[in-house]
Steps between C-alpha positions, in 0.01 A plus 500: 500500500490869620185619306205376319599419143238482222468560123388838386151554392355715229392776730838539683663834441861432528618827330545696820737229642688512168540869515617487854766236431625596158426869478319482171150436380547150370307575185700260287498214766111535567434553119700218373634250755246502791262212539324437832534121466876531482530759785563376864451755775508526867224696671422622852196426702300757313596383158753756413795380304828510690722318230465347152671292246404447139626219268483445128499167313796487266720266309864486560689393189820297597686265257227500254228411754216716622465453887190621677597783735356760721624867486441668846466882502344778701623330827448775770375567834341818661782724633338517845482116515839392377729280696207285603570209261197572261698506189682174605174323571387598156809352328459185687147482419578555135756200499208285649256617230751439223589154647111413490509612128814296419672823392871413517660843503450844641695823396504860630676810374601699813474886460691649637783248477556511875167327550662185375611443857144446594441228245834324577355416842263272323762322300478701177806474291638786286688327209677805371609629847854404419653813344831585336699824510354739227705480171429789263601294195273210587215730596541675155467173336196395702329823429577455133322172514204649674462771249597314189140494346400853597619857427705622789768739623833324506677455840861462482736349768567854622122553546481196704792584708334817593160330564665269750611803695153676501278183534521162656573244232484135575648270240461116484653252267206552255379857543469813708255714701526869566352652814438845609513448887264189528309576188559277198565722206615257223583144475615239246493128513493507888236527766444618853222233521502257776359128471364243739443131438153401617482145370819326558433176321382682179817708504728192558346335195532811292867522600567144378324576171704805452829324582572696807699335780269299741342723750544432883247292696623611843308829477406744765189707424289610798269719264416212273500209751395250226851547359677474834687186559689603813823587316690822463517549122296770311302369202450855378867581488586154350265533211543860418869468506458338147263762357410863539160571328461857369232717661451873500252769607322485171368155571248623770 
């Protein structure tokens, strides 16, 4: 461990760190999501916060079952102290805390999308990462399904063809996502969320109940050593190859 990790306290002022890292006030986060007992932080010798991570208890709905999960957000490190492993320490501490609480899954929603590389180092799987070439006809159909129950401006195949030239459009077998640079603008039935298995045995039992193929037991997982059996397979990739739960930015 490269720093002292503790839970936040009621008197901690983490807004300056948030502003430095994210460039905005954090009014929505601190007004709605923030809770000291779910915020891990690294502090220096004087007690000043150098990095933080917050998590929310959630239920992930898969195959008609509600699975306890943690949604990690607000993961950041002070710009002058990046590259020292503080955020990595916080992620590994979070996995241990969830293990103690028998929470079987963790999810994150990388923003911008390029941040997914950081989470992939811990074994997070991104179920909808497999994309297809954008098809204007299929995109128009998906958009029609998305807007079927609300008034909207119609988008034709020609509109979608033009959009694929102006924006980055990722299409999967079940939906799409539109990006302006790395900023997610719109999505339907797909997600940029990444997921990690915390409790392997729970997830193996769940996979059997759902009729998924048996999950590997020859697993490598250095971040969750209680799952590691000295093998080479990824439990995260194996389980989420069969399911892609939907998460979006409105679920903060």
